[in-house]
VMD Tcl script that draws the C-alpha trace (Angstrom):
set ca {
  {15.17 -23.62 82.53}
  {18.97 -23.38 81.34}
  {18.51 -19.87 82.67}
  {17.49 -21.13 86.14}
  {19.90 -23.60 86.25}
  {22.58 -21.02 85.70}
  {21.04 -18.78 88.06}
  {21.11 -21.49 90.77}
  {24.78 -22.25 90.51}
  {25.62 -18.32 90.64}
  {23.58 -18.36 93.72}
  {25.42 -21.33 95.57}
  {28.54 -20.50 94.25}
  {28.13 -16.75 95.73}
  {27.22 -18.36 99.04}
  {30.08 -20.81 99.13}
  {32.31 -18.22 98.01}
  {31.46 -15.95 100.81}
  {31.51 -18.90 103.42}
  {34.71 -20.75 102.35}
  {36.59 -18.58 99.89}
  {37.15 -19.06 96.15}
  {40.51 -20.52 96.43}
  {38.87 -23.10 99.43}
  {35.50 -23.76 97.12}
  {36.01 -26.57 94.75}
  {33.74 -27.33 91.46}
  {32.65 -30.31 93.08}
  {31.70 -28.63 96.21}
  {29.17 -26.36 93.91}
  {28.25 -29.78 92.22}
  {27.23 -31.01 95.71}
  {25.56 -27.82 97.01}
  {23.60 -27.14 94.21}
  {22.30 -30.60 93.84}
  {23.87 -30.81 90.01}
  {26.22 -32.76 88.36}
  {29.74 -31.64 87.42}
  {29.02 -32.15 84.02}
  {25.84 -29.87 84.22}
  {28.46 -27.14 85.86}
  {30.73 -27.62 82.69}
  {28.00 -26.87 80.53}
  {27.50 -23.32 81.85}
  {30.92 -22.47 83.19}
  {34.46 -23.52 82.09}
  {35.49 -22.98 84.83}
  {35.76 -21.81 88.53}
  {37.29 -18.25 87.67}
  {33.87 -17.80 85.18}
  {31.58 -19.01 87.99}
  {33.43 -16.36 90.47}
  {33.30 -13.72 87.43}
  {29.56 -14.39 87.24}
  {29.26 -13.57 90.67}
  {30.77 -10.52 90.60}
  {28.95 -9.54 87.63}
  {25.59 -10.50 89.60}
  {27.03 -8.59 92.83}
  {27.47 -5.32 90.54}
  {24.20 -5.50 88.27}
  {22.36 -5.87 91.76}
  {24.15 -2.91 93.17}
  {23.26 -0.33 90.62}
  {19.38 -2.02 89.27}
  {17.99 1.30 91.17}
  {20.28 3.30 89.22}
  {19.29 2.39 85.94}
  {15.63 2.75 86.52}
  {16.31 6.30 86.55}
  {17.01 6.38 82.85}
  {13.73 5.30 81.70}
  {11.82 8.05 84.11}
  {10.00 10.22 81.34}
  {11.29 13.48 82.99}
  {13.74 16.19 82.36}
  {17.33 15.05 83.12}
  {18.04 17.49 85.85}
  {15.28 15.48 87.50}
  {17.02 12.36 86.57}
  {19.92 13.26 88.09}
  {18.48 14.55 91.08}
  {17.03 10.78 91.35}
  {20.27 9.64 90.38}
  {21.93 11.08 93.36}
  {19.27 10.62 95.79}
  {19.39 6.79 95.07}
  {23.13 7.22 95.56}
  {23.08 8.46 99.12}
  {20.69 6.10 99.82}
  {23.48 3.52 98.72}
  {25.80 5.19 100.40}
  {24.41 5.34 103.64}
  {23.07 1.29 103.23}
  {26.81 0.88 102.42}
  {27.85 2.09 106.12}
  {25.52 -0.24 107.51}
  {26.55 -3.30 105.09}
  {30.30 -2.66 104.75}
  {31.49 -4.49 107.88}
  {29.32 -7.64 106.95}
  {30.13 -7.45 103.09}
  {33.99 -7.18 104.09}
  {33.49 -10.17 106.44}
  {31.65 -11.62 103.64}
  {34.29 -11.53 101.07}
  {37.68 -11.17 103.86}
  {38.68 -14.09 102.06}
  {39.79 -12.19 99.28}
  {39.56 -8.86 99.55}
  {40.59 -8.34 96.18}
  {37.98 -9.81 94.81}
  {35.41 -7.49 97.12}
  {37.12 -4.45 96.04}
  {36.68 -5.90 92.18}
  {32.86 -5.97 92.90}
  {33.19 -2.12 93.99}
  {35.32 -1.18 91.15}
  {32.86 -2.94 88.46}
  {29.72 -1.45 90.22}
  {31.57 2.03 90.04}
  {31.76 1.82 86.17}
  {28.46 0.80 85.80}
  {27.05 4.03 87.99}
  {29.63 5.99 85.93}
  {28.07 4.84 82.81}
  {24.56 5.75 83.73}
  {25.50 9.14 85.22}
  {27.44 9.89 81.78}
  {23.89 8.64 80.01}
  {22.04 11.37 81.74}
  {24.66 13.86 81.44}
  {24.50 13.36 77.74}
  {21.13 13.77 77.62}
  {21.16 16.62 79.93}
  {23.89 18.12 76.84}
  {21.46 17.26 74.26}
  {18.64 18.93 76.09}
  {20.69 21.81 76.44}
  {19.99 21.42 79.97}
  {23.56 20.95 81.22}
  {27.04 22.60 80.00}
  {28.96 20.03 78.41}
  {32.68 21.31 80.14}
  {31.27 21.35 83.25}
  {29.71 17.80 82.88}
  {33.10 16.60 82.29}
  {34.28 18.06 85.50}
  {31.93 16.71 87.77}
  {32.20 13.21 86.16}
  {35.72 13.19 87.49}
  {34.74 14.87 90.95}
  {31.67 12.48 91.50}
  {33.64 9.53 93.45}
  {35.38 11.71 95.48}
  {31.98 13.58 96.36}
  {30.52 10.42 97.10}
  {33.37 8.74 98.98}
  {34.00 11.94 101.22}
  {29.89 12.18 101.85}
  {30.03 8.31 103.17}
  {32.64 9.98 105.61}
  {30.19 12.63 106.45}
  {27.37 10.81 106.43}
  {28.35 8.25 109.04}
  {29.40 11.10 111.45}
  {25.87 12.52 111.38}
  {23.60 11.33 113.84}
  {20.36 13.44 113.09}
  {18.05 12.20 110.21}
  {17.53 16.12 109.33}
  {21.22 16.70 109.01}
  {21.72 13.77 106.57}
  {18.90 15.27 104.76}
  {20.58 18.98 104.75}
  {23.55 17.37 103.84}
  {22.41 15.44 100.73}
  {20.18 18.61 99.72}
  {23.23 20.96 99.89}
  {25.34 18.57 97.52}
  {22.90 17.70 95.13}
  {21.92 21.37 94.81}
  {25.85 22.10 94.42}
  {25.95 19.34 91.41}
  {22.90 20.68 89.64}
  {23.82 23.91 89.58}
  {27.05 23.15 88.74}
  {26.41 22.06 85.46}
  {23.56 23.51 84.55}
  {23.19 25.93 81.50}
  {22.11 29.55 83.35}
}
mol new
graphics top color blue
foreach p $ca { graphics top sphere $p radius 0.5 }
foreach p [lrange $ca 0 end-1] q [lrange $ca 1 end] { graphics top cylinder $p $q radius 0.2 }
display resetview
């Protein structure tokens, strides 16, 4: 029951923050919209900033849920890395579609929108590093090359997002993705 109440408060706060902005949303607004008393809200959150941080945490968790599943696959680190990269490409394409709506969703507070993106990137990098570590332990991946590649990954996907936007045909996008995935995997694989 307590978890459901906390989750409901986060959901309601997220919607209000998106519609009105964080600064224009009060604890009373959250209480009223969630049909809970202010006392209930303060049982779960000390203040509005704490609620906002919970919203940011949830947004970033939702963004990486599919990437985390890759870690639990019963397969080789190379295959895990390939799946990770394919999901990243899928997310990049979805982000192109969602970016305008998300930016307007948080347009009242772009700094906080960017905070979600940064937190998501940190979580993605932790997952990627876990795959790299597993590959190094299995002697599939070169440790020095994985360190270099980890530094390069964010740049690769920023550039890939721009490039994907310019590709009209699905077969062009697929070839583009396959080339990058092959380059990354071959670049870190011990020969």
